[in-house]
Wavefront OBJ file of the C-alpha trace (Angstrom):
o trace
v 72.750 295.490 54.570
v 70.240 293.069 53.850
v 73.007 290.456 52.907
v 74.467 290.481 56.224
v 71.102 290.259 58.286
v 70.402 287.165 56.145
v 74.188 285.928 57.444
v 73.458 286.347 60.978
v 70.145 284.666 60.671
v 71.558 281.646 59.369
v 74.464 281.317 61.956
v 71.760 281.676 64.685
v 69.643 278.951 63.141
v 72.945 276.871 63.031
v 73.777 277.703 66.841
v 69.871 276.694 67.932
v 70.098 273.298 66.071
v 73.364 272.156 67.600
v 72.260 273.254 71.119
v 69.224 271.483 71.090
v 70.897 268.493 69.949
v 73.548 268.717 72.836
v 70.768 269.621 75.511
v 68.933 266.265 73.941
v 72.122 264.142 74.371
v 72.757 265.438 77.779
v 69.037 264.353 78.823
v 69.382 260.935 77.518
v 72.781 260.273 78.979
v 71.031 261.505 82.618
v 68.199 259.210 81.961
v 70.463 256.194 81.289
v 72.723 256.724 84.222
v 69.546 257.204 86.247
v 68.079 253.872 84.879
v 71.146 252.325 85.374
v 71.702 253.127 89.022
v 68.024 252.372 89.731
v 68.871 248.822 88.155
v 72.300 248.436 90.156
v 71.473 250.153 93.338
v 67.901 249.895 94.288
v 67.048 246.421 92.082
v 70.476 245.256 92.137
v 70.090 242.438 94.507
v 66.991 241.294 92.881
v 68.410 240.986 89.371
v 71.549 239.358 90.613
v 69.517 236.661 92.298
v 67.133 236.202 89.383
v 70.292 235.892 87.189
v 71.473 233.241 89.324
v 68.565 231.583 89.718
v 68.589 227.464 88.546
v 65.814 226.333 86.419
v 64.308 222.625 87.254
v 63.240 220.763 84.093
v 61.268 217.388 83.836
v 62.606 214.243 82.156
v 61.419 210.762 82.074
v 63.170 207.896 83.789
v 63.294 204.678 82.105
v 61.645 201.637 83.784
v 63.620 198.388 83.919
v 62.123 195.990 81.742
v 60.436 192.825 82.650
v 62.249 189.437 82.318
v 61.386 186.557 80.174
v 61.935 182.854 81.689
v 61.770 179.667 80.192
v 59.088 177.323 81.754
v 61.500 176.257 84.667
v 62.162 179.719 85.503
v 65.634 180.182 83.892
v 66.035 183.745 82.660
v 66.353 183.994 78.773
v 66.144 187.878 78.598
v 67.324 189.785 81.469
v 68.787 192.959 82.738
v 72.287 193.821 83.776
v 73.567 197.346 85.254
v 75.937 199.009 82.608
v 76.887 202.567 82.392
v 75.627 204.391 79.173
v 76.647 207.627 77.581
v 73.824 210.414 76.606
v 73.707 213.592 75.645
v 71.373 216.022 76.654
v 70.317 219.286 74.920
v 70.145 221.752 77.735
v 70.599 225.017 75.322
v 69.626 226.275 71.654
v 72.253 226.335 69.084
v 71.470 229.655 67.075
v 75.105 230.847 65.974
v 77.693 229.459 63.394
v 80.021 229.387 66.634
v 78.092 227.978 68.877
v 77.248 225.141 66.232
v 80.886 224.715 65.452
v 82.001 224.652 68.631
v 79.420 221.874 69.598
v 80.459 219.645 67.123
v 84.128 220.147 68.145
v 82.874 218.806 71.544
v 81.375 215.834 69.727
v 84.716 214.949 67.791
v 86.392 214.972 71.263
v 83.616 212.445 72.793
v 84.001 210.343 69.654
v 87.732 209.930 69.925
v 87.505 209.131 73.532
v 84.955 206.237 72.663
v 86.778 205.054 69.883
v 90.263 205.228 72.137
v 88.681 203.247 74.925
v 87.270 200.611 72.443
v 83.533 201.682 73.076
v 81.208 200.971 70.396
v 78.881 204.246 69.192
v 75.395 203.851 68.078
v 74.967 204.486 64.493
v 71.961 204.238 62.532
v 73.004 206.673 60.083
v 71.362 205.695 56.563
v 74.839 206.436 54.819
v 77.807 203.892 54.727
v 81.132 204.445 53.484
v 84.183 202.665 51.599
v 82.343 203.346 49.273
v 79.845 206.040 50.217
v 76.058 204.776 49.453
v 72.942 204.701 50.765
v 72.176 201.960 52.821
v 68.315 201.477 54.164
v 68.517 198.191 55.119
v 65.900 197.573 52.615
v 65.914 194.677 50.142
v 63.053 196.158 48.089
v 64.376 198.433 45.743
v 61.209 200.730 45.035
v 60.301 200.982 48.933
v 64.438 202.006 49.338
v 63.870 204.910 46.923
v 60.795 205.927 48.624
v 62.241 206.016 52.250
v 65.382 207.801 49.974
v 63.234 210.292 49.139
v 61.407 211.157 52.596
v 64.842 210.976 54.208
v 66.096 213.635 52.261
v 63.205 215.839 52.727
v 63.180 215.568 56.448
v 66.871 216.850 56.219
v 66.284 219.538 53.557
v 68.719 217.850 51.133
v 68.249 218.144 47.433
v 66.320 214.772 46.010
v 68.798 214.585 43.374
v 71.876 214.538 45.631
v 73.786 211.196 45.565
v 75.162 209.618 48.790
v 77.978 211.342 48.443
v 76.513 214.926 47.654
v 74.384 214.051 50.928
v 77.260 213.272 52.841
v 79.161 216.657 51.968
v 75.953 218.753 52.287
v 75.450 217.062 56.025
v 79.300 217.527 56.684
v 78.799 221.502 56.152
v 75.465 221.617 57.823
v 76.864 220.056 60.887
v 80.162 222.030 60.726
v 82.501 218.930 60.518
v 86.044 219.559 59.517
v 86.926 218.610 56.074
v 90.500 216.936 57.508
v 88.352 214.862 59.740
v 89.237 211.340 58.813
v 86.224 209.387 57.106
v 85.252 207.041 60.116
v 85.401 209.781 62.671
v 83.205 211.836 60.454
v 80.641 209.344 59.724
v 80.207 208.766 63.453
v 79.948 212.203 64.211
v 77.357 212.777 61.585
v 75.466 209.893 62.928
v 75.311 211.346 66.261
v 74.645 214.916 64.849
v 71.697 213.500 62.848
v 70.366 211.803 65.487
v 70.055 214.974 67.752
v 69.243 217.328 65.244
v 66.872 215.402 62.755
v 64.796 212.987 64.997
v 62.976 215.958 66.293
v 65.208 216.262 69.368
v 63.901 217.576 72.538
v 65.357 219.915 74.976
v 66.383 217.795 78.425
v 65.575 214.487 76.797
v 68.545 212.353 76.912
v 69.652 210.611 73.705
v 71.853 207.338 74.142
v 74.858 207.499 72.061
v 76.869 204.675 73.540
v 75.670 201.497 75.537
v 77.862 199.581 78.241
v 81.018 202.266 78.391
v 84.470 201.585 79.773
v 85.134 202.919 83.300
v 88.327 204.639 81.139
v 85.793 206.714 79.307
v 83.924 207.459 82.192
v 86.943 208.738 84.073
v 87.825 211.034 81.277
v 84.705 212.484 80.473
v 84.027 213.064 84.337
v 87.518 214.796 84.203
v 86.137 217.242 81.638
v 82.628 217.610 83.164
v 82.305 221.672 82.993
v 83.357 221.359 79.210
v 80.982 218.361 78.591
v 78.181 219.783 80.628
v 75.719 218.438 78.322
v 76.595 214.701 78.514
v 75.121 212.423 80.962
v 76.544 209.173 82.155
v 73.882 207.084 83.719
v 73.892 203.455 85.388
v 71.170 201.976 83.140
v 69.431 198.196 83.069
v 70.659 196.922 80.086
v 69.146 194.015 78.393
v 70.974 191.072 78.040
v 70.250 187.539 76.037
v 71.237 184.108 77.922
v 72.019 181.495 75.372
v 71.199 184.011 72.599
v 71.310 182.111 69.269
v 69.432 179.287 70.463
v 66.216 181.362 71.719
v 66.554 184.433 69.195
v 63.459 183.281 67.192
v 61.138 183.016 70.510
v 62.551 185.652 72.705
v 63.107 188.138 69.852
v 64.681 191.451 70.752
v 64.630 195.139 71.588
v 65.701 197.939 69.441
v 65.361 201.752 69.505
v 61.663 203.083 68.692
v 61.272 204.298 65.157
v 59.877 207.758 64.364
v 56.928 206.373 63.198
v 56.357 204.182 66.217
v 57.104 207.030 68.507
v 54.155 209.235 66.754
v 51.889 206.342 67.512
v 52.809 205.585 71.236
v 54.192 209.200 72.585
v 50.924 209.652 74.300
v 51.813 206.196 76.314
v 54.756 207.864 77.471
v 57.552 206.759 75.083
v 60.199 208.832 74.445
v 62.645 209.652 71.280
v 65.053 207.334 73.190
v 62.920 204.460 73.882
v 63.762 200.578 73.676
v 60.672 198.729 72.193
v 60.237 195.314 71.577
v 60.832 194.572 67.791
v 60.518 190.774 67.245
v 59.327 187.844 69.172
v 57.949 187.729 72.667
v 59.676 190.699 73.357
v 57.264 192.590 70.871
v 54.282 190.573 71.538
v 54.286 191.224 75.282
v 55.710 194.782 74.888
v 52.711 196.156 77.139
v 53.889 193.965 79.888
v 57.424 193.899 79.733
v 57.633 197.888 79.520
v 56.720 198.741 82.886
v 56.067 202.613 83.952
v 58.642 205.177 83.910
v 59.660 207.228 86.541
v 60.449 211.105 86.620
v 63.099 213.252 87.388
v 64.003 216.463 87.923
v 67.115 218.380 85.983
v 68.515 221.523 87.776
v 70.527 223.625 85.382
v 72.191 227.318 85.690
v 71.850 230.123 83.821
v 74.183 228.784 81.443
v 72.320 225.558 80.700
v 74.547 223.677 82.624
v 73.222 220.584 84.454
v 73.824 221.121 88.101
v 71.920 218.283 89.870
v 69.418 215.596 89.236
v 66.695 214.735 91.719
v 64.207 211.415 91.464
v 60.874 212.753 91.707
v 58.977 209.679 91.242
v 60.599 206.017 91.010
v 59.860 204.077 87.842
v 58.057 200.593 88.053
v 59.426 197.557 86.613
v 57.948 195.612 84.043
v 56.071 192.408 84.310
v 58.030 189.069 84.251
v 56.945 186.728 81.435
v 57.324 182.733 81.632
v 57.154 180.818 78.484
v 56.262 177.120 77.830
v 59.609 176.180 76.101
v 62.460 174.492 78.185
v 65.778 176.200 77.337
v 67.757 173.196 77.528
v 65.871 171.555 75.208
v 66.121 174.433 72.953
v 69.823 173.934 73.207
v 69.854 170.199 72.466
v 67.286 170.951 69.455
v 69.507 173.967 67.965
v 72.910 171.921 68.404
v 71.381 168.850 66.855
v 70.308 170.595 63.693
v 73.908 171.862 63.563
v 75.590 168.638 64.239
v 73.220 166.412 61.580
v 73.455 169.345 58.933
v 77.115 168.900 58.956
v 77.238 165.098 58.678
v 75.057 165.190 55.607
v 77.395 167.865 54.021
v 80.175 165.532 55.130
v 78.189 162.183 53.884
v 78.304 160.320 56.966
v 74.595 158.629 56.874
v 75.942 157.556 53.383
v 74.815 160.046 50.604
v 76.486 163.349 50.673
v 74.019 166.701 50.034
v 76.710 169.612 50.426
v 73.941 172.359 50.213
v 71.955 171.132 53.657
v 72.920 174.332 55.569
v 69.528 175.108 57.474
v 66.679 173.736 59.007
v 63.889 174.059 61.864
v 62.817 171.673 64.813
v 59.380 172.358 66.888
v 58.375 170.389 69.671
v 54.832 170.444 71.549
v 53.121 168.941 74.351
v 50.517 166.813 72.669
v 48.140 167.176 75.741
v 48.307 170.924 75.733
v 49.259 172.256 72.852
v 52.081 174.024 74.847
v 55.526 174.726 72.533
v 58.474 172.886 74.067
v 61.047 173.874 72.039
v 60.864 176.023 68.791
v 64.397 176.754 67.004
v 65.373 177.595 63.207
v 68.948 177.066 62.145
v 70.917 179.160 61.418
v 70.231 181.673 64.055
v 71.568 185.307 65.138
v 72.778 186.578 68.187
v 70.421 189.458 69.437
v 72.969 190.696 71.840
v 74.778 192.407 69.020
v 71.823 195.157 68.461
v 72.117 196.250 72.250
v 75.216 198.244 71.832
v 73.971 199.239 68.496
v 74.129 197.734 64.971
v 75.367 199.753 62.179
v 73.260 199.922 58.700
v 76.182 198.001 57.063
v 76.060 195.379 59.766
v 72.297 194.972 59.502
v 72.826 194.560 55.330
v 75.095 191.977 55.810
v 72.904 190.196 58.358
v 69.629 190.241 56.115
v 71.696 189.332 52.834
v 73.467 186.320 54.259
v 72.442 183.671 51.877
v 72.074 181.427 54.852
v 69.111 184.040 55.990
v 69.708 183.669 59.930
v 67.198 186.483 60.541
v 64.460 183.911 58.895
v 62.461 181.525 61.135
v 61.880 178.803 59.277
v 59.888 177.115 62.402
v 57.009 179.368 61.708
v 57.546 181.250 58.298
v 59.306 178.414 56.243
v 56.861 176.782 53.966
v 57.741 173.364 52.538
v 56.044 170.769 50.719
v 55.412 168.248 53.330
v 56.197 165.027 51.101
v 55.560 161.819 52.463
v 54.612 162.714 55.870
v 51.317 163.997 54.482
v 50.560 160.193 53.836
v 49.409 160.016 57.562
v 46.741 162.532 56.673
v 45.563 160.690 53.800
v 45.681 157.514 55.424
v 43.292 159.013 58.252
v 41.003 160.644 55.651
v 40.561 156.923 53.778
v 40.057 155.035 56.801
v 37.454 157.659 58.238
v 35.551 157.823 55.059
v 36.007 154.075 54.519
v 37.466 154.143 51.111
v 40.042 151.746 52.548
v 40.069 149.165 55.241
v 42.912 148.626 57.528
v 43.486 145.114 56.091
v 42.857 145.801 52.695
v 45.734 145.506 50.367
v 46.895 147.429 47.182
v 49.380 146.230 44.514
v 52.293 148.661 44.157
v 53.189 148.096 40.422
v 56.217 150.268 40.378
v 54.276 152.768 38.401
v 50.351 154.054 39.208
v 48.613 152.844 36.138
v 44.846 154.089 36.753
v 45.425 157.089 34.305
v 47.901 155.187 31.858
v 45.299 156.213 28.866
v 45.940 159.974 29.080
v 50.057 159.154 29.698
v 50.052 160.059 33.422
v 52.013 157.124 35.193
v 53.539 158.699 38.649
v 56.003 156.248 39.877
v 56.508 154.772 43.543
v 60.004 156.126 44.824
v 61.355 152.204 45.032
v 60.557 152.050 41.615
v 62.701 155.263 40.488
v 65.641 154.189 42.610
v 65.777 150.235 42.367
v 63.476 149.592 39.672
v 61.575 147.363 42.135
v 58.154 147.480 43.701
v 56.413 147.192 47.462
v 53.832 144.292 46.278
v 51.028 143.938 48.239
v 50.779 146.327 51.215
v 48.083 147.393 53.494
v 47.673 150.973 55.210
v 50.329 149.941 57.866
v 52.515 148.443 55.219
v 52.390 151.573 53.358
v 53.171 153.839 55.836
v 56.076 151.984 57.002
v 57.628 151.771 53.633
v 56.146 154.766 52.362
v 54.401 153.296 49.480
v 53.316 156.153 46.693
v 51.183 153.906 44.915
v 48.786 152.912 47.850
v 48.319 156.363 48.653
v 47.971 157.413 44.985
v 45.006 155.066 44.861
v 43.670 156.180 48.325
v 43.901 159.890 47.118
v 41.948 159.078 43.994
v 39.326 157.301 45.678
v 38.951 160.157 48.294
v 38.783 163.081 45.901
v 40.520 166.225 46.907
v 37.379 167.581 48.465
v 37.875 164.934 51.174
v 41.397 165.205 51.361
v 41.201 169.008 51.673
v 38.307 168.737 54.391
v 40.788 166.805 56.703
v 43.572 168.805 56.187
v 41.501 171.493 57.247
v 40.243 169.904 60.271
v 43.948 169.263 61.249
v 44.930 172.760 60.954
v 47.276 172.603 57.999
v 47.000 175.536 55.361
v 46.611 177.811 57.985
v 47.943 179.714 60.867
v 48.284 178.244 64.052
v 48.065 181.461 66.289
v 51.283 181.083 68.051
v 52.420 184.419 69.860
v 55.026 185.251 67.283
v 54.632 187.932 64.235
v 55.704 186.290 60.583
v 53.798 183.293 60.713
v 52.737 181.926 57.264
v 49.657 180.212 56.278
v 51.140 177.637 53.895
v 49.357 176.463 50.901
v 46.644 173.501 50.926
v 46.452 171.953 47.290
v 42.809 172.464 45.989
v 41.274 173.644 42.842
v 40.604 177.279 44.127
v 44.249 178.015 45.332
v 45.841 176.313 42.227
v 43.906 178.582 40.324
v 44.164 181.435 42.523
v 47.975 181.116 42.923
v 49.415 180.002 39.485
v 46.049 180.280 37.432
v 46.303 176.633 36.424
v 43.049 174.300 36.175
v 42.713 171.499 38.572
v 43.738 168.055 36.897
v 42.965 164.460 38.252
v 46.632 163.972 38.282
v 46.985 166.885 40.914
v 44.647 164.578 43.674
v 47.054 161.544 43.531
v 50.021 163.908 43.782
v 48.474 165.884 46.695
v 47.777 162.535 48.548
v 51.324 161.862 48.802
v 52.013 165.381 49.825
v 53.211 167.074 46.410
v 51.093 169.215 44.216
v 51.058 172.605 45.553
v 50.825 171.346 49.466
v 53.149 173.344 51.154
v 53.317 173.678 55.229
v 55.089 175.198 57.910
v 56.852 173.124 60.700
v 54.751 174.243 63.382
v 51.730 173.310 61.479
v 53.228 170.065 60.997
v 54.066 169.548 64.529
v 50.205 170.667 65.797
v 49.072 168.347 62.915
v 51.016 165.379 64.453
v 50.243 166.202 68.048
v 46.440 166.420 67.377
v 46.750 162.679 65.674
v 48.818 161.616 68.694
v 46.147 162.688 71.262
v 43.453 161.141 69.357
v 42.109 164.137 67.178
v 42.000 167.070 69.724
v 43.401 170.003 67.879
v 44.940 172.320 70.740
v 45.900 176.100 70.213
v 49.515 176.338 69.876
v 50.771 178.142 72.809
v 53.965 179.777 73.827
v 53.048 182.006 77.059
v 52.532 180.361 80.037
v 52.006 183.171 82.502
v 52.564 186.736 83.382
v 53.659 188.059 86.688
v 53.853 191.814 87.687
v 56.353 193.298 89.722
v 54.581 192.777 92.692
v 54.439 188.892 92.265
v 50.865 189.020 90.951
v 49.609 186.575 88.416
v 48.078 188.877 86.001
v 47.739 186.176 83.085
v 47.773 182.321 83.269
v 47.434 180.322 80.066
v 45.164 177.340 79.772
v 44.916 174.645 77.198
v 42.317 175.996 74.423
v 40.847 173.173 72.345
v 40.233 174.403 68.567
v 38.642 171.557 66.989
v 38.014 167.946 67.235
v 38.675 165.526 64.526
v 36.661 162.200 65.044
v 38.973 159.090 64.697
v 37.796 155.552 64.984
v 39.928 153.182 67.294
v 40.706 151.217 63.972
v 41.953 154.291 62.540
v 44.124 155.511 65.207
v 45.446 151.696 65.620
v 46.049 151.384 61.737
v 47.818 154.562 61.364
v 49.546 154.521 64.909
v 51.188 150.857 64.200
v 52.248 152.052 60.774
v 53.818 154.914 62.334
v 55.728 152.751 64.810
v 56.801 150.042 62.293
v 58.532 153.011 60.390
v 61.058 153.544 63.540
v 61.180 150.054 64.971
v 60.748 147.325 62.397
v 63.231 146.130 59.590
v 62.508 148.321 56.464
v 61.244 151.054 58.255
v 62.323 154.292 56.826
v 64.052 155.676 60.078
v 64.434 152.573 62.203
v 68.472 153.292 62.227
v 67.856 156.483 64.323
v 65.660 154.716 67.107
v 67.286 151.258 67.016
v 68.530 151.417 70.578
v 66.235 153.338 72.402
v 64.332 151.978 75.233
v 60.776 152.434 74.164
v 58.876 152.740 70.968
v 58.881 156.002 68.887
v 55.818 156.626 66.144
v 57.134 158.599 62.943
v 57.161 159.536 59.480
v 59.807 160.345 57.203
v 59.273 162.613 54.085
v 61.347 164.047 51.402
v 60.145 166.747 49.204
v 61.542 167.758 46.011
v 61.259 171.380 44.813
v 64.070 172.080 42.589
v 65.763 169.963 40.009
v 69.057 171.912 40.802
v 69.015 170.964 44.476
v 68.276 168.158 47.006
v 64.928 167.269 48.321
v 64.161 168.591 51.709
v 64.418 166.248 54.864
v 61.303 165.572 57.069
v 60.693 163.588 60.210
v 57.382 164.039 62.148
v 56.289 161.951 65.088
v 55.281 161.559 68.607
v 56.748 159.745 71.700
v 56.511 157.601 73.188
v 54.204 155.514 70.963
v 52.261 153.725 74.309
v 51.483 157.544 76.082
v 52.167 159.984 73.814
v 53.760 163.093 75.258
v 55.446 165.069 72.998
v 55.035 165.553 69.304
v 57.548 167.047 66.970
v 58.473 168.264 63.494
v 61.870 168.801 61.642
v 62.500 170.137 58.671
v 66.126 169.639 56.824
v 66.238 171.961 53.579
v 68.180 169.982 51.090
v 68.794 167.668 53.594
v 68.598 164.580 50.698
v 66.502 162.071 53.043
v 63.715 162.036 55.683
v 65.789 159.225 57.666
v 68.239 162.095 58.287
v 66.181 164.364 59.773
v 64.989 161.221 62.394
v 68.532 161.695 64.060
v 67.395 165.229 65.150
v 64.210 163.499 66.835
v 66.386 161.260 68.411
v 68.490 163.742 70.224
v 65.293 165.605 71.122
v 63.867 162.675 72.809
v 66.935 161.653 74.573
v 66.803 165.163 75.997
v 63.480 165.429 76.921
v 63.229 161.807 78.320
v 66.767 162.418 80.254
v 67.631 159.110 78.521
v 71.311 159.425 78.380
v 71.205 159.552 82.540
v 68.809 156.757 82.720
v 70.694 154.372 80.480
v 73.939 155.237 82.636
v 72.182 154.141 85.830
v 71.127 150.823 84.207
v 74.728 150.294 83.331
v 75.641 150.894 86.932
l 1 2 3 4 5 6 7 8 9 10 11 12 13 14 15 16 17 18 19 20 21 22 23 24 25 26 27 28 29 30 31 32 33 34 35 36 37 38 39 40 41 42 43 44 45 46 47 48 49 50 51 52 53 54 55 56 57 58 59 60 61 62 63 64 65 66 67 68 69 70 71 72 73 74 75 76 77 78 79 80 81 82 83 84 85 86 87 88 89 90 91 92 93 94 95 96 97 98 99 100 101 102 103 104 105 106 107 108 109 110 111 112 113 114 115 116 117 118 119 120 121 122 123 124 125 126 127 128 129 130 131 132 133 134 135 136 137 138 139 140 141 142 143 144 145 146 147 148 149 150 151 152 153 154 155 156 157 158 159 160 161 162 163 164 165 166 167 168 169 170 171 172 173 174 175 176 177 178 179 180 181 182 183 184 185 186 187 188 189 190 191 192 193 194 195 196 197 198 199 200 201 202 203 204 205 206 207 208 209 210 211 212 213 214 215 216 217 218 219 220 221 222 223 224 225 226 227 228 229 230 231 232 233 234 235 236 237 238 239 240 241 242 243 244 245 246 247 248 249 250 251 252 253 254 255 256 257 258 259 260 261 262 263 264 265 266 267 268 269 270 271 272 273 274 275 276 277 278 279 280 281 282 283 284 285 286 287 288 289 290 291 292 293 294 295 296 297 298 299 300 301 302 303 304 305 306 307 308 309 310 311 312 313 314 315 316 317 318 319 320 321 322 323 324 325 326 327 328 329 330 331 332 333 334 335 336 337 338 339 340 341 342 343 344 345 346 347 348 349 350 351 352 353 354 355 356 357 358 359 360 361 362 363 364 365 366 367 368 369 370 371 372 373 374 375 376 377 378 379 380 381 382 383 384 385 386 387 388 389 390 391 392 393 394 395 396 397 398 399 400 401 402 403 404 405 406 407 408 409 410 411 412 413 414 415 416 417 418 419 420 421 422 423 424 425 426 427 428 429 430 431 432 433 434 435 436 437 438 439 440 441 442 443 444 445 446 447 448 449 450 451 452 453 454 455 456 457 458 459 460 461 462 463 464 465 466 467 468 469 470 471 472 473 474 475 476 477 478 479 480 481 482 483 484 485 486 487 488 489 490 491 492 493 494 495 496 497 498 499 500 501 502 503 504 505 506 507 508 509 510 511 512 513 514 515 516 517 518 519 520 521 522 523 524 525 526 527 528 529 530 531 532 533 534 535 536 537 538 539 540 541 542 543 544 545 546 547 548 549 550 551 552 553 554 555 556 557 558 559 560 561 562 563 564 565 566 567 568 569 570 571 572 573 574 575 576 577 578 579 580 581 582 583 584 585 586 587 588 589 590 591 592 593 594 595 596 597 598 599 600 601 602 603 604 605 606 607 608 609 610 611 612 613 614 615 616 617 618 619 620 621 622 623 624 625 626 627 628 629 630 631 632 633 634 635 636 637 638 639 640 641 642 643 644 645 646 647 648 649 650 651 652 653 654 655 656 657 658 659 660 661 662 663 664 665 666 667 668 669 670 671 672 673 674 675 676 677 678 679 680 681 682 683 684 685 686 687 688 689 690 691 692 693 694 695 696 697 698 699 700 701
């Protein structure tokens, strides 16, 4: 009886629990139905409008860059309209499927671009064929540091090889393994640019510049599918006569992460272009302009519906340079022509390694640079559409060094061109007189007891001498023995003093990055650079431009300009004026005097006459190049031996016209053999500047 009671009680408890759960379930369903009814019936219209509401996002609108002109108003760096393809992130990719689908679309875009011959911007740091890292850095230690940081930024294990890093990123970006290597690299470069460069929502990233109409048509046909793609008409940089002006104008490039961190408060974006070299870099603040603002309308799916301009951008200021683009071209083409003739032996002796050089022309009355060119050069336009790491590596490792600005960064022993300075110092200090003659005995015998007997070049070559020569004659025939003796009488301190007054061994201050100081021969520098003592023999060698003397072409041109105008050293200048978008001149240069070197009339007469005889008299070392010129030129040849295995560098410096100096010039031909060969470049420059071919034609008519 007791057991029966317990069983009934248990059944009753089970029934009560099930009843409770059933009632609870019914209540929850009723609550859900009521809530849904409320949302759909009472608040339905409100939430429908909210779901269809469009979002407005802000994005910068890039300002057209200012134009760079030459002194005559010819554009050197201009803008032209072109279409660019950009990717704009409009929604987060959280799931694997979203990321995989996005990569598929990137592959399709890459295929469209490749099919139509459009170049994809590729700044990726891994090359293929073979797969290897390429950080475009020649310093191995620095390249390793950059590689480590690059891996850290991408969560790549530091011990991974390039092949392993490549596979790591392939998986990271969900790139199919059966995709060909070249397309994989392009897709990876785009994905890397988007996701590891602090990619921001609604800030477009340019992946191709100057795309074809075929690409535009295909993308537009699939607009809904490629809603994250933006095709925009932009002002694209174009360089006129690019190889002739590359080292003056410079180029622009995509902003680096380091630059962005410093400049983002000034309105720069991750996709901004910035001056990298030359005037493009020096005048960045003027050329850039002020960006505008655009409003981007997107729907609930992140698709772009409309783009409206809220604020128009302000074009950058225009920069006018002092250089003459026509003279630039003449100087460059003359370097090319003369070097080729030297290699061929057209001037007599053949020097097959004569492959490079530089030329600088300066207005002697202002210090303005009229021409500055380095050969060989490069075409900055190749950077506009994007240059790959591999292409960059080839460019900077080219043995002819086309990216090296020899005009301001090349440092060369001046050779006999330095005798001009020694002559001026000797005459000013009174250690020689204009009419004093010194006997050239073939070898300089003052230090014969110590075994040091440096020879004159004519003794080494022909085993003869110049005999008795004064300073004019010594400059004309470039007599070493005369200047050995002058240098000994002066001492290195006084030679050094005059060299410094003329600006040798120090930067000119030209508005370009990368200028070298040069090296002035003296006891301090020899100890600092070579850890060697100074000997009396160093002084006499320094007097003829040897020892450790080494200067840039821009320094030598400035030095000769100072000599030509009677001793006023002007600041070397490249920028004439800067004009804002409204036509207002916001900067105008004026000649700036850095120093004045005292030169007696007797000093100028003796030195000028000596330099004139170099180009105009029988026996002058550069007479052949100027024999049919309608006016006289002052000049000096120089050869500088820097290696036993290579030909000497060839120098020619001077000014024109002799009677009324207007321009000064310095030409260097690496491995050019003889300074007289460099004089042919100066002749072409003079013909172009003074418009001589046309004048001669008129006379003939």
